[in-house]
All heavy atoms as TSV, in Angstrom:
chain	resi	resn	atom	element	x	y	z
A	1	MET	N	N	-5.610	4.537	-8.894
A	1	MET	CA	C	-6.002	4.653	-7.466
A	1	MET	C	C	-5.235	5.819	-6.895
A	1	MET	O	O	-4.045	5.944	-7.117
A	1	MET	CB	C	-5.635	3.305	-6.841
A	1	MET	CG	C	-5.905	3.311	-5.354
A	1	MET	SD	S	-5.479	1.693	-4.618
A	1	MET	CE	C	-6.975	1.206	-3.874
A	2	ASN	N	N	-5.897	6.653	-6.172
A	2	ASN	CA	C	-5.307	7.811	-5.514
A	2	ASN	C	C	-5.280	7.632	-4.047
A	2	ASN	O	O	-6.214	7.066	-3.456
A	2	ASN	CB	C	-6.030	9.109	-5.876
A	2	ASN	CG	C	-5.894	9.469	-7.327
A	2	ASN	OD1	O	-4.863	9.201	-7.926
A	2	ASN	ND2	N	-6.890	10.091	-7.883
A	3	SER	N	N	-4.260	8.224	-3.415
A	3	SER	CA	C	-4.218	8.270	-1.959
A	3	SER	C	C	-5.012	9.526	-1.510
A	3	SER	O	O	-5.375	10.304	-2.359
A	3	SER	CB	C	-2.796	8.190	-1.426
A	3	SER	OG	O	-2.081	9.393	-1.895
A	4	LYS	N	N	-5.098	9.736	-0.250
A	4	LYS	CA	C	-5.760	10.906	0.295
A	4	LYS	C	C	-5.181	12.227	-0.123
A	4	LYS	O	O	-5.814	13.254	-0.218
A	4	LYS	CB	C	-5.881	10.829	1.791
A	4	LYS	CG	C	-6.834	9.801	2.290
A	4	LYS	CD	C	-6.946	9.856	3.764
A	4	LYS	CE	C	-7.866	8.795	4.306
A	4	LYS	NZ	N	-7.957	8.709	5.775
A	5	ASN	N	N	-3.866	12.199	-0.361
A	5	ASN	CA	C	-3.200	13.414	-0.772
A	5	ASN	C	C	-3.255	13.659	-2.308
A	5	ASN	O	O	-2.687	14.594	-2.786
A	5	ASN	CB	C	-1.744	13.488	-0.308
A	5	ASN	CG	C	-0.896	12.337	-0.917
A	5	ASN	OD1	O	-1.307	11.646	-1.775
A	5	ASN	ND2	N	0.328	12.227	-0.415
A	6	GLY	N	N	-4.026	12.814	-2.994
A	6	GLY	CA	C	-4.221	13.022	-4.390
A	6	GLY	C	C	-3.205	12.440	-5.294
A	6	GLY	O	O	-3.241	12.538	-6.484
A	7	LYS	N	N	-2.159	11.880	-4.742
A	7	LYS	CA	C	-1.090	11.267	-5.523
A	7	LYS	C	C	-1.494	9.857	-5.950
A	7	LYS	O	O	-2.190	9.144	-5.214
A	7	LYS	CB	C	0.259	11.293	-4.793
A	7	LYS	CG	C	0.775	12.700	-4.526
A	7	LYS	CD	C	2.147	12.579	-3.939
A	7	LYS	CE	C	2.694	13.980	-3.716
A	7	LYS	NZ	N	4.058	13.999	-3.250
A	8	ASP	N	N	-0.944	9.501	-7.104
A	8	ASP	CA	C	-1.273	8.120	-7.551
A	8	ASP	C	C	-0.493	7.072	-6.753
A	8	ASP	O	O	0.665	7.317	-6.392
A	8	ASP	CB	C	-0.881	7.996	-9.047
A	8	ASP	CG	C	-1.845	8.727	-9.897
A	8	ASP	OD1	O	-3.038	8.864	-9.577
A	8	ASP	OD2	O	-1.423	9.145	-11.067
A	9	ILE	N	N	-1.153	6.007	-6.506
A	9	ILE	CA	C	-0.534	4.883	-5.848
A	9	ILE	C	C	0.094	4.010	-7.000
A	9	ILE	O	O	-0.545	3.788	-8.015
A	9	ILE	CB	C	-1.543	4.019	-5.105
A	9	ILE	CG1	C	-2.098	4.883	-3.934
A	9	ILE	CG2	C	-0.997	2.726	-4.564
A	9	ILE	CD1	C	-3.244	4.272	-3.220
A	10	PRO	N	N	1.321	3.599	-6.812
A	10	PRO	CA	C	1.941	2.744	-7.868
A	10	PRO	C	C	1.054	1.555	-8.217
A	10	PRO	O	O	0.474	0.965	-7.318
A	10	PRO	CB	C	3.284	2.311	-7.226
A	10	PRO	CG	C	3.560	3.380	-6.222
A	10	PRO	CD	C	2.209	3.818	-5.685
A	11	LEU	N	N	1.088	1.146	-9.452
A	11	LEU	CA	C	0.217	0.081	-9.924
A	11	LEU	C	C	0.353	-1.234	-9.112
A	11	LEU	O	O	-0.636	-1.822	-8.675
A	11	LEU	CB	C	0.466	-0.176	-11.396
A	11	LEU	CG	C	-0.383	-1.289	-12.019
A	11	LEU	CD1	C	-1.856	-0.910	-11.976
A	11	LEU	CD2	C	0.073	-1.417	-13.482
A	12	GLY	N	N	1.616	-1.631	-8.899
A	12	GLY	CA	C	1.851	-2.880	-8.164
A	12	GLY	C	C	1.282	-2.791	-6.719
A	12	GLY	O	O	0.714	-3.816	-6.223
A	13	LEU	N	N	1.500	-1.723	-6.091
A	13	LEU	CA	C	1.001	-1.517	-4.727
A	13	LEU	C	C	-0.516	-1.551	-4.744
A	13	LEU	O	O	-1.181	-2.191	-3.915
A	13	LEU	CB	C	1.490	-0.205	-4.079
A	13	LEU	CG	C	1.012	0.128	-2.726
A	13	LEU	CD1	C	1.329	-0.956	-1.743
A	13	LEU	CD2	C	1.546	1.442	-2.258
A	14	GLY	N	N	-1.100	-0.829	-5.654
A	14	GLY	CA	C	-2.605	-0.747	-5.756
A	14	GLY	C	C	-3.140	-2.170	-6.021
A	14	GLY	O	O	-4.176	-2.505	-5.374
A	15	MET	N	N	-2.561	-2.867	-6.909
A	15	MET	CA	C	-3.066	-4.245	-7.211
A	15	MET	C	C	-2.955	-5.130	-5.950
A	15	MET	O	O	-3.895	-5.890	-5.653
A	15	MET	CB	C	-2.375	-4.793	-8.410
A	15	MET	CG	C	-2.728	-4.115	-9.601
A	15	MET	SD	S	-1.765	-4.687	-11.102
A	15	MET	CE	C	-2.334	-6.338	-11.242
A	16	ALA	N	N	-1.828	-5.058	-5.272
A	16	ALA	CA	C	-1.576	-5.895	-4.102
A	16	ALA	C	C	-2.624	-5.441	-2.973
A	16	ALA	O	O	-3.147	-6.374	-2.266
A	16	ALA	CB	C	-0.172	-5.817	-3.616
A	17	LEU	N	N	-2.896	-4.173	-2.826
A	17	LEU	CA	C	-3.872	-3.749	-1.895
A	17	LEU	C	C	-5.222	-4.301	-2.158
A	17	LEU	O	O	-6.021	-4.645	-1.249
A	17	LEU	CB	C	-3.839	-2.247	-1.705
A	17	LEU	CG	C	-2.768	-1.586	-1.032
A	17	LEU	CD1	C	-2.687	-0.074	-1.203
A	17	LEU	CD2	C	-2.726	-1.934	0.458
A	18	MET	N	N	-5.578	-4.314	-3.439
A	18	MET	CA	C	-6.954	-4.746	-3.830
A	18	MET	C	C	-7.118	-6.229	-3.587
A	18	MET	O	O	-8.234	-6.743	-3.462
A	18	MET	CB	C	-7.206	-4.429	-5.355
A	18	MET	CG	C	-7.247	-2.872	-5.614
A	18	MET	SD	S	-8.450	-2.025	-4.635
A	18	MET	CE	C	-9.912	-2.505	-5.466
A	19	GLN	N	N	-6.028	-6.967	-3.539
A	19	GLN	CA	C	-6.047	-8.415	-3.241
A	19	GLN	C	C	-5.999	-8.735	-1.774
A	19	GLN	O	O	-6.101	-9.926	-1.401
A	19	GLN	CB	C	-4.929	-9.112	-4.052
A	19	GLN	CG	C	-5.091	-8.989	-5.492
A	19	GLN	CD	C	-3.902	-9.517	-6.262
A	19	GLN	OE1	O	-2.903	-9.982	-5.694
A	19	GLN	NE2	N	-4.012	-9.613	-7.605
A	20	ASN	N	N	-5.820	-7.747	-0.930
A	20	ASN	CA	C	-5.711	-8.001	0.545
A	20	ASN	C	C	-6.625	-6.957	1.244
A	20	ASN	O	O	-6.280	-5.836	1.454
A	20	ASN	CB	C	-4.297	-7.784	0.961
A	20	ASN	CG	C	-4.047	-8.162	2.389
A	20	ASN	OD1	O	-4.888	-7.844	3.221
A	20	ASN	ND2	N	-2.933	-8.667	2.733
A	21	ALA	N	N	-7.858	-7.385	1.462
A	21	ALA	CA	C	-8.886	-6.531	2.047
A	21	ALA	C	C	-8.428	-5.832	3.356
A	21	ALA	O	O	-8.626	-4.682	3.549
A	21	ALA	CB	C	-10.173	-7.249	2.236
A	22	ASP	N	N	-7.745	-6.586	4.237
A	22	ASP	CA	C	-7.314	-6.054	5.515
A	22	ASP	C	C	-6.371	-4.898	5.253
A	22	ASP	O	O	-6.463	-3.824	5.905
A	22	ASP	CB	C	-6.659	-7.137	6.426
A	22	ASP	CG	C	-7.598	-8.133	6.924
A	22	ASP	OD1	O	-8.892	-7.833	6.973
A	22	ASP	OD2	O	-7.179	-9.231	7.243
A	23	ALA	N	N	-5.386	-5.113	4.420
A	23	ALA	CA	C	-4.379	-4.096	4.103
A	23	ALA	C	C	-5.021	-2.861	3.362
A	23	ALA	O	O	-4.715	-1.733	3.698
A	23	ALA	CB	C	-3.293	-4.669	3.243
A	24	PHE	N	N	-5.991	-3.188	2.512
A	24	PHE	CA	C	-6.689	-2.085	1.830
A	24	PHE	C	C	-7.425	-1.189	2.783
A	24	PHE	O	O	-7.276	0.044	2.730
A	24	PHE	CB	C	-7.649	-2.652	0.728
A	24	PHE	CG	C	-8.469	-1.598	0.097
A	24	PHE	CD1	C	-7.937	-0.874	-0.922
A	24	PHE	CD2	C	-9.763	-1.399	0.502
A	24	PHE	CE1	C	-8.731	0.098	-1.564
A	24	PHE	CE2	C	-10.505	-0.427	-0.131
A	24	PHE	CZ	C	-9.984	0.318	-1.191
A	25	PHE	N	N	-8.158	-1.788	3.696
A	25	PHE	CA	C	-8.933	-0.987	4.643
A	25	PHE	C	C	-8.050	-0.245	5.585
A	25	PHE	O	O	-8.321	0.853	5.967
A	25	PHE	CB	C	-10.025	-1.807	5.431
A	25	PHE	CG	C	-11.119	-2.182	4.427
A	25	PHE	CD1	C	-11.382	-3.555	4.179
A	25	PHE	CD2	C	-11.891	-1.235	3.892
A	25	PHE	CE1	C	-12.422	-3.905	3.310
A	25	PHE	CE2	C	-12.992	-1.623	2.992
A	25	PHE	CZ	C	-13.243	-2.964	2.777
A	26	TYR	N	N	-6.910	-0.942	6.005
A	26	TYR	CA	C	-5.958	-0.211	6.894
A	26	TYR	C	C	-5.360	0.983	6.236
A	26	TYR	O	O	-5.386	2.036	6.721
A	26	TYR	CB	C	-4.879	-1.242	7.298
A	26	TYR	CG	C	-3.778	-0.584	8.182
A	26	TYR	CD1	C	-4.031	-0.327	9.514
A	26	TYR	CD2	C	-2.595	-0.236	7.601
A	26	TYR	CE1	C	-3.006	0.266	10.246
A	26	TYR	CE2	C	-1.602	0.381	8.356
A	26	TYR	CZ	C	-1.811	0.619	9.758
A	26	TYR	OH	O	-0.882	1.275	10.435
A	27	PHE	N	N	-4.919	0.790	4.953
A	27	PHE	CA	C	-4.309	1.824	4.207
A	27	PHE	C	C	-5.303	3.000	3.956
A	27	PHE	O	O	-4.906	4.162	4.095
A	27	PHE	CB	C	-3.768	1.290	2.853
A	27	PHE	CG	C	-3.114	2.320	2.021
A	27	PHE	CD1	C	-1.790	2.662	2.147
A	27	PHE	CD2	C	-3.854	2.963	0.941
A	27	PHE	CE1	C	-1.193	3.552	1.399
A	27	PHE	CE2	C	-3.264	3.888	0.146
A	27	PHE	CZ	C	-1.905	4.204	0.360
A	28	SER	N	N	-6.503	2.643	3.632
A	28	SER	CA	C	-7.540	3.635	3.355
A	28	SER	C	C	-7.864	4.554	4.579
A	28	SER	O	O	-8.231	5.709	4.464
A	28	SER	CB	C	-8.825	2.964	2.900
A	28	SER	OG	O	-8.620	2.339	1.653
A	29	GLY	N	N	-7.672	3.919	5.788
A	29	GLY	CA	C	-7.973	4.677	7.052
A	29	GLY	C	C	-6.799	5.520	7.495
A	29	GLY	O	O	-6.993	6.279	8.451
A	30	LEU	N	N	-5.664	5.439	6.843
A	30	LEU	CA	C	-4.550	6.274	7.261
A	30	LEU	C	C	-4.612	7.700	6.726
A	30	LEU	O	O	-5.238	7.997	5.764
A	30	LEU	CB	C	-3.203	5.632	6.744
A	30	LEU	CG	C	-2.872	4.254	7.244
A	30	LEU	CD1	C	-1.651	3.725	6.492
A	30	LEU	CD2	C	-2.625	4.291	8.741
A	31	ASP	N	N	-3.929	8.612	7.492
A	31	ASP	CA	C	-3.826	9.977	6.996
A	31	ASP	C	C	-2.850	10.025	5.815
A	31	ASP	O	O	-2.119	9.002	5.567
A	31	ASP	CB	C	-3.451	10.945	8.123
A	31	ASP	CG	C	-2.052	10.667	8.696
A	31	ASP	OD1	O	-1.131	10.320	7.978
A	31	ASP	OD2	O	-1.909	10.867	9.929
A	32	ALA	N	N	-2.824	11.155	5.074
A	32	ALA	CA	C	-2.083	11.212	3.851
A	32	ALA	C	C	-0.584	11.012	4.114
A	32	ALA	O	O	0.131	10.392	3.310
A	32	ALA	CB	C	-2.285	12.640	3.249
A	33	GLU	N	N	-0.086	11.508	5.209
A	33	GLU	CA	C	1.381	11.346	5.511
A	33	GLU	C	C	1.771	9.885	5.677
A	33	GLU	O	O	2.755	9.397	5.120
A	33	GLU	CB	C	1.767	12.130	6.708
A	33	GLU	CG	C	3.184	12.132	7.117
A	33	GLU	CD	C	3.555	12.894	8.291
A	33	GLU	OE1	O	2.834	13.938	8.616
A	33	GLU	OE2	O	4.472	12.563	9.027
A	34	LYS	N	N	0.963	9.142	6.409
A	34	LYS	CA	C	1.256	7.698	6.620
A	34	LYS	C	C	1.060	6.932	5.273
A	34	LYS	O	O	1.859	6.041	4.989
A	34	LYS	CB	C	0.402	7.150	7.678
A	34	LYS	CG	C	0.805	7.710	9.074
A	34	LYS	CD	C	-0.090	7.165	10.176
A	34	LYS	CE	C	0.328	7.768	11.484
A	34	LYS	NZ	N	-0.542	7.420	12.575
A	35	GLN	N	N	0.090	7.307	4.485
A	35	GLN	CA	C	-0.107	6.663	3.184
A	35	GLN	C	C	1.100	6.909	2.316
A	35	GLN	O	O	1.628	5.947	1.719
A	35	GLN	CB	C	-1.323	7.177	2.484
A	35	GLN	CG	C	-2.612	6.632	3.030
A	35	GLN	CD	C	-3.842	7.128	2.247
A	35	GLN	OE1	O	-3.698	8.001	1.391
A	35	GLN	NE2	N	-4.975	6.547	2.536
A	36	GLN	N	N	1.638	8.102	2.337
A	36	GLN	CA	C	2.819	8.440	1.585
A	36	GLN	C	C	4.013	7.678	1.981
A	36	GLN	O	O	4.859	7.226	1.153
A	36	GLN	CB	C	3.089	9.926	1.572
A	36	GLN	CG	C	4.105	10.352	0.542
A	36	GLN	CD	C	3.716	10.024	-0.843
A	36	GLN	OE1	O	2.613	10.329	-1.298
A	36	GLN	NE2	N	4.621	9.427	-1.616
A	37	LYS	N	N	4.176	7.455	3.296
A	37	LYS	CA	C	5.340	6.597	3.712
A	37	LYS	C	C	5.264	5.210	3.182
A	37	LYS	O	O	6.259	4.601	2.833
A	37	LYS	CB	C	5.381	6.550	5.207
A	37	LYS	CG	C	5.827	7.892	5.878
A	37	LYS	CD	C	5.931	7.798	7.357
A	37	LYS	CE	C	6.364	9.113	7.993
A	37	LYS	NZ	N	6.469	9.080	9.399
A	38	ILE	N	N	4.065	4.639	3.144
A	38	ILE	CA	C	3.843	3.282	2.584
A	38	ILE	C	C	4.135	3.297	1.086
A	38	ILE	O	O	4.813	2.429	0.600
A	38	ILE	CB	C	2.461	2.760	2.935
A	38	ILE	CG1	C	2.345	2.501	4.417
A	38	ILE	CG2	C	2.096	1.509	2.105
A	38	ILE	CD1	C	0.898	2.122	4.858
A	39	ILE	N	N	3.671	4.294	0.418
A	39	ILE	CA	C	3.908	4.467	-1.019
A	39	ILE	C	C	5.396	4.519	-1.267
A	39	ILE	O	O	5.964	3.850	-2.127
A	39	ILE	CB	C	3.165	5.658	-1.645
A	39	ILE	CG1	C	1.649	5.392	-1.587
A	39	ILE	CG2	C	3.667	5.931	-3.048
A	39	ILE	CD1	C	0.817	6.594	-1.918
A	40	ASP	N	N	6.059	5.434	-0.504
A	40	ASP	CA	C	7.549	5.563	-0.679
A	40	ASP	C	C	8.241	4.290	-0.425
A	40	ASP	O	O	9.248	3.982	-1.081
A	40	ASP	CB	C	8.032	6.666	0.266
A	40	ASP	CG	C	7.530	8.047	-0.097
A	40	ASP	OD1	O	7.030	8.226	-1.239
A	40	ASP	OD2	O	7.657	8.957	0.744
A	41	GLY	N	N	7.793	3.554	0.589
A	41	GLY	CA	C	8.427	2.272	0.898
A	41	GLY	C	C	8.286	1.187	-0.151
A	41	GLY	O	O	9.045	0.217	-0.215
A	42	SER	N	N	7.311	1.377	-0.997
A	42	SER	CA	C	7.026	0.373	-2.047
A	42	SER	C	C	7.877	0.569	-3.275
A	42	SER	O	O	8.016	-0.321	-4.144
A	42	SER	CB	C	5.565	0.418	-2.453
A	42	SER	OG	O	5.278	1.598	-3.237
A	43	HIS	N	N	8.554	1.697	-3.451
A	43	HIS	CA	C	9.300	2.014	-4.696
A	43	HIS	C	C	10.487	1.085	-4.919
A	43	HIS	O	O	10.810	0.878	-6.135
A	43	HIS	CB	C	9.783	3.473	-4.668
A	43	HIS	CG	C	8.637	4.468	-4.776
A	43	HIS	ND1	N	7.756	4.474	-5.866
A	43	HIS	CD2	C	8.280	5.411	-3.938
A	43	HIS	CE1	C	6.888	5.508	-5.697
A	43	HIS	NE2	N	7.152	6.033	-4.571
A	44	GLY	N	N	11.039	0.507	-3.962
A	44	GLY	CA	C	12.198	-0.386	-4.159
A	44	GLY	C	C	11.871	-1.840	-4.386
A	44	GLY	O	O	12.757	-2.675	-4.557
A	45	ILE	N	N	10.586	-2.167	-4.359
A	45	ILE	CA	C	10.152	-3.540	-4.465
A	45	ILE	C	C	10.172	-4.006	-5.922
A	45	ILE	O	O	9.703	-3.265	-6.788
A	45	ILE	CB	C	8.728	-3.711	-3.854
A	45	ILE	CG1	C	8.804	-3.373	-2.390
A	45	ILE	CG2	C	8.262	-5.128	-4.132
A	45	ILE	CD1	C	7.510	-3.385	-1.649
A	46	LYS	N	N	10.813	-5.151	-6.146
A	46	LYS	CA	C	11.097	-5.633	-7.500
A	46	LYS	C	C	10.250	-6.765	-8.042
A	46	LYS	O	O	10.168	-6.987	-9.198
A	46	LYS	CB	C	12.589	-6.057	-7.614
A	46	LYS	CG	C	13.557	-5.006	-7.201
A	46	LYS	CD	C	13.633	-3.844	-8.224
A	46	LYS	CE	C	14.712	-2.893	-7.808
A	46	LYS	NZ	N	14.464	-1.574	-8.312
A	47	SER	N	N	9.537	-7.454	-7.083
A	47	SER	CA	C	8.731	-8.604	-7.579
A	47	SER	C	C	7.375	-8.560	-6.988
A	47	SER	O	O	7.053	-7.954	-5.978
A	47	SER	CB	C	9.466	-9.882	-7.167
A	47	SER	OG	O	9.328	-10.136	-5.851
A	48	ARG	N	N	6.478	-9.362	-7.598
A	48	ARG	CA	C	5.132	-9.479	-7.090
A	48	ARG	C	C	5.067	-10.106	-5.709
A	48	ARG	O	O	4.320	-9.710	-4.827
A	48	ARG	CB	C	4.305	-10.348	-8.102
A	48	ARG	CG	C	2.819	-10.509	-7.710
A	48	ARG	CD	C	2.084	-11.334	-8.693
A	48	ARG	NE	N	2.262	-10.811	-10.060
A	48	ARG	CZ	C	1.965	-11.466	-11.189
A	48	ARG	NH1	N	1.520	-12.741	-11.074
A	48	ARG	NH2	N	2.075	-10.939	-12.297
A	49	ASP	N	N	5.894	-11.118	-5.510
A	49	ASP	CA	C	5.955	-11.798	-4.194
A	49	ASP	C	C	6.402	-10.813	-3.113
A	49	ASP	O	O	5.871	-10.829	-1.936
A	49	ASP	CB	C	6.876	-12.994	-4.211
A	49	ASP	CG	C	6.251	-14.149	-4.985
A	49	ASP	OD1	O	4.990	-14.184	-5.142
A	49	ASP	OD2	O	6.972	-15.041	-5.477
A	50	GLU	N	N	7.409	-10.003	-3.416
A	50	GLU	CA	C	7.879	-8.961	-2.450
A	50	GLU	C	C	6.738	-8.015	-2.089
A	50	GLU	O	O	6.546	-7.608	-0.921
A	50	GLU	CB	C	9.081	-8.219	-2.975
A	50	GLU	CG	C	10.348	-8.938	-2.965
A	50	GLU	CD	C	11.497	-8.073	-3.529
A	50	GLU	OE1	O	11.836	-7.085	-2.844
A	50	GLU	OE2	O	12.003	-8.403	-4.627
A	51	MET	N	N	6.082	-7.571	-3.170
A	51	MET	CA	C	4.959	-6.621	-2.950
A	51	MET	C	C	3.794	-7.266	-2.093
A	51	MET	O	O	3.316	-6.663	-1.157
A	51	MET	CB	C	4.370	-6.165	-4.277
A	51	MET	CG	C	3.362	-5.028	-4.191
A	51	MET	SD	S	3.992	-3.513	-3.388
A	51	MET	CE	C	4.886	-2.860	-4.814
A	52	ARG	N	N	3.495	-8.489	-2.321
A	52	ARG	CA	C	2.495	-9.196	-1.558
A	52	ARG	C	C	2.900	-9.267	-0.088
A	52	ARG	O	O	2.084	-9.074	0.838
A	52	ARG	CB	C	2.170	-10.554	-2.023
A	52	ARG	CG	C	1.343	-10.525	-3.405
A	52	ARG	CD	C	1.088	-11.903	-3.840
A	52	ARG	NE	N	0.354	-11.876	-5.071
A	52	ARG	CZ	C	0.329	-12.845	-5.956
A	52	ARG	NH1	N	1.032	-13.953	-5.766
A	52	ARG	NH2	N	-0.408	-12.714	-7.095
A	53	SER	N	N	4.180	-9.549	0.136
A	53	SER	CA	C	4.721	-9.613	1.498
A	53	SER	C	C	4.656	-8.257	2.165
A	53	SER	O	O	4.288	-8.120	3.313
A	53	SER	CB	C	6.135	-10.128	1.452
A	53	SER	OG	O	6.696	-10.240	2.748
A	54	TYR	N	N	5.026	-7.233	1.420
A	54	TYR	CA	C	4.994	-5.881	1.937
A	54	TYR	C	C	3.592	-5.456	2.341
A	54	TYR	O	O	3.370	-4.972	3.394
A	54	TYR	CB	C	5.528	-4.892	0.841
A	54	TYR	CG	C	5.610	-3.453	1.188
A	54	TYR	CD1	C	6.575	-3.005	2.116
A	54	TYR	CD2	C	4.754	-2.535	0.668
A	54	TYR	CE1	C	6.642	-1.695	2.456
A	54	TYR	CE2	C	4.792	-1.214	0.994
A	54	TYR	CZ	C	5.768	-0.773	1.931
A	54	TYR	OH	O	5.866	0.582	2.233
A	55	VAL	N	N	2.644	-5.793	1.488
A	55	VAL	CA	C	1.216	-5.438	1.748
A	55	VAL	C	C	0.687	-6.277	2.953
A	55	VAL	O	O	-0.045	-5.731	3.749
A	55	VAL	CB	C	0.416	-5.564	0.516
A	55	VAL	CG1	C	-1.125	-5.538	0.760
A	55	VAL	CG2	C	0.770	-4.504	-0.518
A	56	SER	N	N	1.115	-7.485	2.991
A	56	SER	CA	C	0.727	-8.355	4.120
A	56	SER	C	C	1.248	-7.745	5.495
A	56	SER	O	O	0.495	-7.773	6.461
A	56	SER	CB	C	1.211	-9.791	3.936
A	56	SER	OG	O	0.839	-10.571	4.979
A	57	ASP	N	N	2.423	-7.277	5.383
A	57	ASP	CA	C	2.984	-6.595	6.614
A	57	ASP	C	C	2.272	-5.337	6.999
A	57	ASP	O	O	2.037	-5.028	8.159
A	57	ASP	CB	C	4.455	-6.245	6.407
A	57	ASP	CG	C	5.378	-7.468	6.330
A	57	ASP	OD1	O	4.923	-8.544	6.800
A	57	ASP	OD2	O	6.538	-7.346	5.927
A	58	ILE	N	N	1.672	-4.613	5.975
A	58	ILE	CA	C	0.909	-3.469	6.235
A	58	ILE	C	C	-0.352	-3.814	7.021
A	58	ILE	O	O	-0.663	-3.172	8.024
A	58	ILE	CB	C	0.462	-2.780	4.920
A	58	ILE	CG1	C	1.639	-2.136	4.168
A	58	ILE	CG2	C	-0.617	-1.707	5.133
A	58	ILE	CD1	C	1.344	-1.717	2.798
A	59	SER	N	N	-1.000	-4.853	6.607
A	59	SER	CA	C	-2.248	-5.253	7.258
A	59	SER	C	C	-2.025	-5.829	8.674
A	59	SER	O	O	-2.892	-5.675	9.475
A	59	SER	CB	C	-3.029	-6.308	6.410
A	59	SER	OG	O	-2.256	-7.544	6.334
A	60	SER	N	N	-0.849	-6.244	8.916
A	60	SER	CA	C	-0.564	-6.747	10.318
A	60	SER	C	C	-0.291	-5.592	11.279
A	60	SER	O	O	-0.215	-5.780	12.482
A	60	SER	CB	C	0.558	-7.768	10.319
A	60	SER	OG	O	1.824	-7.186	9.922
A	61	GLN	N	N	-0.070	-4.391	10.745
A	61	GLN	CA	C	0.228	-3.241	11.597
A	61	GLN	C	C	-1.062	-2.771	12.256
A	61	GLN	O	O	-1.014	-2.082	13.275
A	61	GLN	CB	C	0.821	-2.075	10.782
A	61	GLN	CG	C	2.215	-2.432	10.264
A	61	GLN	CD	C	2.725	-1.290	9.321
A	61	GLN	OE1	O	2.227	-0.184	9.327
A	61	GLN	NE2	N	3.717	-1.624	8.600
A	62	GLY	N	N	-2.216	-2.993	11.656
A	62	GLY	CA	C	-3.444	-2.513	12.115
A	62	GLY	C	C	-4.033	-3.285	13.156
A	62	GLY	O	O	-4.090	-3.558	14.201
């Protein structure tokens, strides 16, 4: 999965986004800079539950 700037989205983030339609559509509608901030914020996440929570928080921003 690629973001608008052509960089790969980390696998865990991509999988979590695909399981949360609201977060996926929110993320997809962002410009490349905002997408990159979300990608950067995901790098320190260590568990599936943390990633799901992170992605859930993304969808509540929209």
